Each structure stands twice: as C-alpha cells, then as structure tokens.
N, C-alpha and C positions, 0 to 999 in steps of 0.2 A: 039246687038243681037235681031233678030226679033222674033215674037210670035211663028213661026213654030220651030225655033231652041230651044226656051225655052220648048215647049211641048215635043220635042224629048228628051231633057235632062231629063225632069221629068219622061218620060216613061222609059228611060234607068236606072234612079236611082231606080225607083220602081222595075224594073226587077232584078237589082243587089241585092236589099234587099230581094226579093223573092227567088233568087238563094241561098242566105245565109241560108234560112230556110230549113235545112236538118238535118240528124242524127248527123252530126259532130258539129252542133251548139246548140244542145239541152241542156238546163240546167233547173233545177227545184228549186223552193223555196216553202216554206210552205205558204198555202193560209191564207189571212187575211180577216177581215170583209169587207174591201173596195173592195175585189175581188168578192163579192157575185153576183152582177149584171152580170159580165162577165162570171162567172161560170154557172149561170142559163142559159144564152144564149148558151154557148158552149154545155152543156149537153143536153139540149132540142133539139138543132140543130142536134147533132151527133146521138142521139137515136131515135128521133121522126120524123125528116124530111127524105127525100129520097136520100139525098146526101151521097156519100161514100158507102163503102161496109159493114160497121159495123152497120148500122142503123137497128132499129127494127120496122120500119114504117109499114111493112106488117103484123106484128104480134101483135103490141100493139099501141094503140092510146092514146090521152091525153098527159098531161105533164109528163116529166120524174122526175122532182124534183122541189121543191118550195124554195123560198128564206129563209123561216123559217127553213126548213130542213137543208139547207146549213149552216145557222147560228149556229144551234145546233151542227152540225158535227165539225165546226171550233172551237167551244167552248169546245168540249170534249177533255180532256188531253190525252186520249188513242186512239184518232182517228186522224190520220195525213192525211191531204189533201194537196197534192202537185200540183203545177201548173207550166206550161211552158208558160211564158208570152212573147208576141211579143214585140220586141224592134225596135227602129229606124234603128239599124244597123244589126239586126239579130243575135247579139252576146250579151253575158251576160252584157257587159259594156255599152250597149246602153240604151237610155231612153225608159222606157216602154210606149207603146201606149195605154194601157187599154184593148187591145184585148188579148184573151188567145188562144194558139195554142194546148194545151193539158192539161190533168189533170189525176190524179190517187189518190186513197185513200188507206191507210193501217190502218186497225182497229186491234190494238193489243189486243189479247185475254188472255194474260198470267195472271195467278192468283197471285196477289202480297201478299196474306195472308201467314203468316209464322207460324201459329199455328200447333200443332202436327198432326191434321187431314189432313193437306195439305203437310206433309213431303213426302209422297209417291205419288208424282204427276205422271200423265200419260202424254203421248204426246198430249192428247187433251187439256191440260192446257198450252201448249207451241205452240201456233199457231197465225196466223195473217190472217185476211180476206182482200182480195184485191178487191176493187170495184170502181165504178165511173171512169172507165178507158175510156178516150176519146181522140181522136186526130182530129184536124181540118180536115174536108173532103179534103181540097186542099193539105194536107200533107200526106194523107194516101197512103200506098204503097211505101214509101220512106225510111222505116226503122226507122222512128221517134218513132212509137209505141214500137218497140223492145227495144229502148234505155230507154224509160220511164218505161216500165215494168221491165227491168233489174234493174234500179235504185230503184224501189219500193221493189223488191225482196231483193236486197242487204241491204236496210234500215231495212226491217223486220228481215232478218237473223242476222244482227248485234245487233238489239234490243233484240232478243230472243235467242241469242247464249247461249248454255248450254253444260256443259261437259257430262251430263248424258242423256239428252233427245234430240231427233231430233226436228227440227222446221218444222211445217206443215203449208204450205201456202194453203189457200182455196179461192175459188171464185164460183160464181153461173152464169150460162149462160142459155139463153132460149133454150128450145128444138126446133127442126125444124130449127136449124142453123148449118148444118154439116160443112160448111166452117169455122165458128168460132170455133167449136170444134176442127177441124183439126189444126187451127192456134195455139191453146193452147197446143195441143198434141205435136206439133213440138217443143214446148218450155218446155216440161217435165211435163205437167199437164195431169192427167188421171181422167176419170169419176170414182168416188169411190162407185157408186151404190146408193147414197143418192139423192133423188129427192122429189119435192113437187109440188102440183098444183099451178099455178100462182095465187096469191092472188086476190080476187075480192073485196077488201075493198076500192078501189078507190084511195089508196095512192100510187100506183105504176103504174098508167096508166090503160087503159081499154083494156083487152085482146080481140083480134079479132077472136079467135078460142077457143073452149071449151076444147080441149085437150092440151093446152099449159102448159108446166111444167118448173120448174127451176131445172137444173141439177147441182150438186155440183162437182167441179173439185178440185183436190188437187195435191200438189207437195211437196215432202219431201226433206229438205236440212239439212245439219249438221248431217246426219245419221251416 
C-alpha cells in the first residue's frame, strides 16, 4: 500500500467518525476533575470565540469560566455537570479522545430541610437552574443541542418530581439575542419578566455594551 492510499484511508476514517457525530450518537456522563481542562476549552470557545451561532463574542469579552470555578461546580453535590465526550468511534463504547463535544449543567435548588417551617413549600423551592449549555461549533445545527437539553430537563424532572408541586426549570440568557430567545421559546421556555443588569464584577466576562442584561426564562413541568 503506497503513501497516497494510506492518506486516503485515513481521511475516509476521519470522515466516517465525523459522520457518527450526530444527534443519534449523543450520550452524556457526569463530569469529573480530569475533564476540567477540556471543559474550560469548550466553554470559552463556544461562548467567547466567533464560531457557531450561539457565541456571545459580540456582546461579552474575556473568559467565560475558570478552572477553579469548574472544580467548585464539579465538587458541589447539588450541581450536576454533564459532558458529551468525543470517542474514537463516535459511540458510547469507543475510547474517549479527551475532547468534549458538548456540556450542560443542572443546579438543583430543592430545599431538603424538613422542619415545620418548610412543610408549606412553594414551587420556588422545587426548581432547577440549567446553565453552561454548550455544543461544539462543528456540531451546531444538527440537533445535538436538542438532545442534550432534553436529557438535562429529564434529569431535573426526575430529581424534583413531586406529587404536590410542579417543577420549574430556569435559565438566564443575554439580552440582544433574539435568535437564542426564539430557540428556547420553541422548546417551551418563556421570559418570566425577571431580569438584571449584566454583572460588572469581572467574574463573568467583560460586557461590550452598557445596556446588556440577563433575562430569566422558565419552563414548568410536572404541572
């Protein structure tokens, strides 16, 4: 076999593996400390660089998240961070390559206290916050994000399932992103009227316009 044939086989193999990366092959596992480097790269790439349609590069500069923040999130027992790892075959059974293709976080807000003052809980006590949702730019627009979001919603719903109270899923998105708002509205989220100015503390990046706000969206399940 000559060098040209070997190169063609290598290209074909890479293309086959890339073709496997679609919504049908998506699987998630919980993030571990060893995933921090890859998570930092994925989140900062998806949010701060100009690739893909979900980035915030025109609105916010600076880094999206630090390794220390990721370590804290992974160590928090009520904060679940899920990742979609790339494998050599594009399937769950393949060897992981170390690169991440997607991630999403579910922050469980349920009040675990059982004293009398907490017996009359409201739906505000039965909610989960969804954040750090990212899909590798090369996979955006293929339905991968829909699968990841649905998996996170199902996880939150099962964790917070209650016979008496509905589960409220919330998330925050940047203002001036009508296409992103429309994406979530098609998936049952609505702006609930809560908003706040984008924080200028330097921990969330550097806003590029003074009127930037965070809008809270919510979706009710188990109603």
